[in-house]
C-alpha positions as CSV (number, residue, x, y, z in Angstrom):
1,X,0.0,0.0,0.0
2,X,1.2,3.5,-0.9
3,X,-1.6,5.6,0.7
4,X,0.0,8.8,2.2
5,X,3.5,7.5,1.6
6,X,6.0,10.0,0.3
7,X,7.8,8.9,-2.9
8,X,10.6,10.8,-4.7
9,X,11.3,9.8,-8.3
10,X,14.3,11.3,-10.2
11,X,14.0,11.9,-13.9
12,X,10.2,11.8,-13.7
13,X,8.8,14.3,-16.1
14,X,8.6,11.8,-19.0
15,X,9.0,8.2,-19.9
16,X,9.4,5.5,-17.3
17,X,10.0,8.0,-14.4
18,X,6.7,9.7,-15.1
19,X,4.9,6.4,-15.3
20,X,6.3,5.5,-11.9
21,X,5.3,8.8,-10.4
22,X,1.7,8.5,-11.9
23,X,1.4,4.9,-10.7
24,X,2.3,6.0,-7.2
25,X,-0.2,8.9,-7.3
26,X,-2.9,6.5,-8.3
27,X,-2.2,4.4,-5.3
28,X,-2.5,7.4,-3.0
29,X,1.1,8.4,-2.5
30,X,2.5,11.9,-2.2
31,X,5.0,12.3,-4.9
32,X,8.1,14.5,-5.5
33,X,9.2,14.7,-9.2
34,X,12.3,16.1,-10.8
35,X,14.2,16.5,-14.1
36,X,16.9,18.9,-15.4
37,X,14.2,21.1,-17.0
38,X,12.3,23.7,-15.0
39,X,9.5,23.9,-17.5
40,X,9.0,20.1,-17.6
41,X,8.8,19.9,-13.8
42,X,6.3,22.8,-13.6
43,X,4.2,21.1,-16.3
44,X,3.9,17.7,-14.7
45,X,3.3,19.3,-11.3
46,X,0.4,21.2,-12.7
47,X,-1.0,18.1,-14.5
48,X,-0.8,15.9,-11.4
49,X,-2.2,18.6,-9.1
50,X,-5.2,19.0,-11.5
51,X,-6.0,15.4,-10.6
52,X,-5.9,16.4,-6.9
53,X,-2.6,14.7,-6.3
54,X,-0.3,15.8,-3.5
55,X,2.8,16.6,-5.5
56,X,6.0,18.8,-5.5
57,X,8.9,19.1,-7.8
58,X,12.0,20.9,-8.8
59,X,14.7,20.8,-11.4
60,X,17.7,18.7,-10.4
61,X,20.8,17.3,-12.1
62,X,21.4,14.0,-10.2
63,X,25.2,14.2,-10.9
64,X,25.3,17.2,-8.6
65,X,25.2,16.5,-4.8
66,X,23.7,19.9,-4.1
67,X,20.8,19.3,-6.4
68,X,20.0,16.0,-4.9
69,X,20.2,17.6,-1.4
70,X,17.7,20.2,-2.5
71,X,15.3,17.5,-3.8
72,X,15.7,15.6,-0.5
73,X,15.0,18.8,1.5
74,X,12.0,19.7,-0.6
75,X,10.4,16.4,0.2
76,X,10.9,16.8,3.9
77,X,9.7,20.4,3.9
78,X,6.6,19.7,1.9
79,X,5.6,16.3,3.3
80,X,7.6,15.8,6.5
81,X,9.2,12.5,5.6
82,X,10.4,10.2,2.7
83,X,9.2,6.6,2.4
84,X,10.6,5.7,-1.0
85,X,13.2,7.0,-3.4
86,X,13.6,5.9,-7.0
87,X,16.9,6.6,-8.7
88,X,15.4,6.6,-12.2
89,X,17.2,9.5,-14.0
90,X,19.3,8.1,-16.8
91,X,20.4,8.5,-20.4
92,X,21.8,6.5,-23.3
93,X,24.2,7.3,-26.1
94,X,22.0,5.7,-28.8
95,X,22.7,2.7,-31.0
96,X,26.4,3.3,-31.8
97,X,29.7,1.6,-31.4
98,X,31.8,2.9,-28.5
99,X,34.4,4.5,-30.8
100,X,31.8,6.8,-32.2
101,X,31.1,8.4,-28.8
102,X,32.8,11.5,-27.8
103,X,34.7,11.8,-24.5
104,X,32.0,14.2,-23.3
105,X,29.2,11.8,-24.1
106,X,31.0,9.0,-22.2
107,X,31.5,11.3,-19.2
108,X,27.9,12.4,-19.2
109,X,26.4,8.9,-19.3
110,X,28.6,7.8,-16.4
111,X,27.8,11.0,-14.5
112,X,24.1,10.6,-14.8
113,X,23.6,6.8,-14.7
114,X,26.3,5.8,-12.3
115,X,27.5,8.8,-10.3
116,X,23.9,10.1,-10.0
117,X,22.7,6.8,-8.7
118,X,25.6,6.5,-6.2
119,X,25.0,10.0,-4.9
120,X,21.3,9.3,-4.5
121,X,22.1,6.1,-2.5
122,X,24.7,7.9,-0.4
123,X,22.1,10.5,0.5
124,X,19.2,8.2,1.3
125,X,20.8,5.2,3.0
126,X,21.5,6.9,6.3
127,X,18.0,8.4,6.3
128,X,16.3,5.2,5.6
129,X,18.5,3.2,7.9
130,X,17.2,5.4,10.7
131,X,13.6,6.0,9.6
132,X,12.9,3.0,7.3
133,X,12.3,3.2,3.6
134,X,12.5,1.6,0.1
135,X,15.4,2.6,-2.3
136,X,15.0,1.5,-5.9
137,X,17.7,1.8,-8.5
138,X,16.8,1.5,-12.2
139,X,18.8,-1.1,-14.0
140,X,18.4,-2.1,-17.7
141,X,20.0,-3.6,-20.7
142,X,23.4,-5.1,-19.8
143,X,22.7,-5.3,-16.0
144,X,23.8,-8.9,-15.9
145,X,27.1,-8.2,-17.7
146,X,26.0,-9.8,-20.9
147,X,27.4,-8.5,-24.3
148,X,25.3,-5.6,-25.6
149,X,26.8,-4.6,-28.9
150,X,26.3,-0.9,-29.9
151,X,25.0,0.1,-26.5
152,X,28.2,-0.7,-24.6
153,X,28.5,2.5,-22.6
154,X,24.9,2.3,-21.4
155,X,25.2,-1.4,-20.6
156,X,28.3,-0.8,-18.6
157,X,26.6,1.8,-16.5
158,X,23.7,-0.6,-15.7
159,X,26.1,-3.4,-14.8
160,X,27.6,-0.9,-12.3
161,X,24.2,0.0,-10.9
162,X,23.5,-3.6,-10.4
163,X,26.8,-4.2,-8.5
164,X,26.2,-1.1,-6.4
165,X,22.6,-2.2,-5.5
166,X,23.7,-5.6,-4.4
167,X,26.6,-4.3,-2.4
168,X,24.8,-1.6,-0.4
169,X,21.9,-4.0,0.2
170,X,24.3,-6.4,1.8
171,X,25.9,-3.6,3.8
172,X,22.5,-2.6,5.3
173,X,20.9,-6.0,5.6
174,X,20.1,-5.6,9.3
175,X,18.5,-2.2,9.0
176,X,14.9,-1.2,8.2
177,X,15.8,-0.4,4.6
178,X,15.1,-2.3,1.4
179,X,17.4,-1.7,-1.6
180,X,16.4,-3.2,-4.9
181,X,17.1,-3.0,-8.6
182,X,14.2,-2.6,-11.0
183,X,14.5,-3.7,-14.7
184,X,11.5,-2.3,-16.6
185,X,12.4,-4.2,-19.8
186,X,11.9,-2.7,-23.3
187,X,9.6,0.2,-23.0
188,X,8.6,2.3,-26.0
189,X,10.0,5.6,-24.8
190,X,12.4,7.9,-26.7
191,X,15.2,5.7,-25.4
192,X,14.3,3.3,-28.2
193,X,11.9,5.2,-30.5
194,X,14.1,8.3,-31.2
195,X,17.5,6.8,-30.3
196,X,20.5,8.1,-32.2
197,X,21.8,5.5,-34.6
198,X,25.2,5.1,-36.2
199,X,25.2,5.4,-40.0
200,X,26.9,2.0,-40.1
201,X,23.8,0.5,-38.4
202,X,21.0,2.2,-40.4
203,X,20.2,-1.1,-42.2
204,X,19.4,-2.8,-38.9
205,X,17.6,0.1,-37.2
206,X,14.3,-1.7,-37.7
207,X,15.6,-4.5,-35.4
208,X,14.8,-2.2,-32.4
209,X,11.1,-1.9,-33.4
210,X,11.0,-5.7,-33.9
211,X,12.4,-6.2,-30.4
212,X,9.8,-3.8,-29.0
213,X,7.0,-5.6,-30.8
214,X,8.3,-9.0,-29.4
215,X,9.1,-8.1,-25.8
216,X,7.8,-4.6,-25.2
217,X,6.5,-3.5,-21.8
218,X,3.9,-0.7,-21.6
219,X,4.6,2.4,-19.6
220,X,1.6,1.6,-17.4
221,X,3.0,-1.9,-16.6
222,X,6.5,-0.5,-15.9
223,X,5.1,2.2,-13.5
224,X,2.9,-0.3,-11.7
225,X,5.8,-2.8,-11.4
226,X,7.9,-0.2,-9.6
227,X,5.0,1.0,-7.4
228,X,4.6,-2.6,-6.3
229,X,8.2,-2.6,-5.0
230,X,7.7,0.7,-3.2
231,X,4.7,-0.7,-1.4
232,X,6.8,-3.3,0.5
233,X,7.5,-3.3,4.2
234,X,11.0,-1.8,4.5
235,X,13.7,-4.2,5.6
236,X,11.7,-7.4,5.2
237,X,13.3,-8.2,1.8
238,X,16.4,-6.5,0.3
239,X,18.9,-6.9,-2.5
240,X,16.4,-8.3,-5.1
241,X,16.2,-7.7,-8.8
242,X,12.7,-7.2,-10.1
243,X,12.4,-7.6,-13.9
244,X,9.3,-7.0,-16.1
245,X,10.9,-9.0,-18.9
246,X,10.5,-12.6,-17.7
247,X,8.2,-15.7,-17.8
248,X,5.8,-16.0,-20.7
249,X,6.6,-12.5,-22.1
250,X,10.3,-13.4,-22.4
251,X,9.6,-16.8,-23.8
252,X,7.2,-15.4,-26.5
253,X,9.7,-12.6,-27.3
254,X,12.6,-15.0,-27.8
255,X,10.5,-17.2,-30.0
256,X,9.4,-14.3,-32.2
257,X,13.0,-13.0,-32.5
258,X,14.3,-16.4,-33.5
259,X,11.5,-16.7,-36.1
260,X,12.3,-13.3,-37.5
261,X,16.0,-14.1,-37.6
262,X,15.3,-17.4,-39.4
263,X,13.1,-15.7,-42.0
264,X,15.5,-12.8,-42.6
265,X,13.2,-10.1,-41.2
266,X,15.8,-9.4,-38.4
267,X,18.7,-7.8,-40.2
268,X,22.4,-8.5,-39.4
269,X,24.0,-5.7,-37.3
270,X,27.1,-3.9,-38.5
């Protein structure tokens, strides 16, 4: 149950983060949203307030400790406590080989996906260890350390997030805090739909849409899946990985991809 609980979601003005925030609102939570855009934050706050939600928000760059501290302070000032925090803010560098990425792009993806998640954990673990709470880190493609050609930088950051999550969960196992990883699966956000593609890979760009068709998870499902985690009793279970891409969905998706590869619809990469 999330009734009257206070949930903070970073990177929550669009895509999966917004879906998580909206799912929490539907379950009665008070929600704090953020992104790097003042306009986007103001827009979603107005929209959620129009539905009578208790919501607050501000712009924050998760790679900056001071911005995260302001977000933390806002939640306490407006609602008096924090019950759940979702480190959702993230970015990709598109569908490109690593050597096509600039040094600046590599630094940015590490800053947002890894450093931002670490800083969020560093801020929330002491608070939740004292007051109780649920900390959720967004993992994704590559989180198991499997090869992920042409999304290598992104995958490396998600493998780092997974290692971080398991380690700090073990560090805090005897405290009233649950620390989990959430893998939403393939969701049709701009991450996939409008992703930058290397000229070398244009012929196989359609593979992304095929994969979405085979294994795609809706935004509503992804939001509800994370909200389920946030509704747990803090400290009862920790260190788990919750994936939306499993069971019958995964089996059907693999079968479709194998068929499309056999029939030539799935194009060779590179």
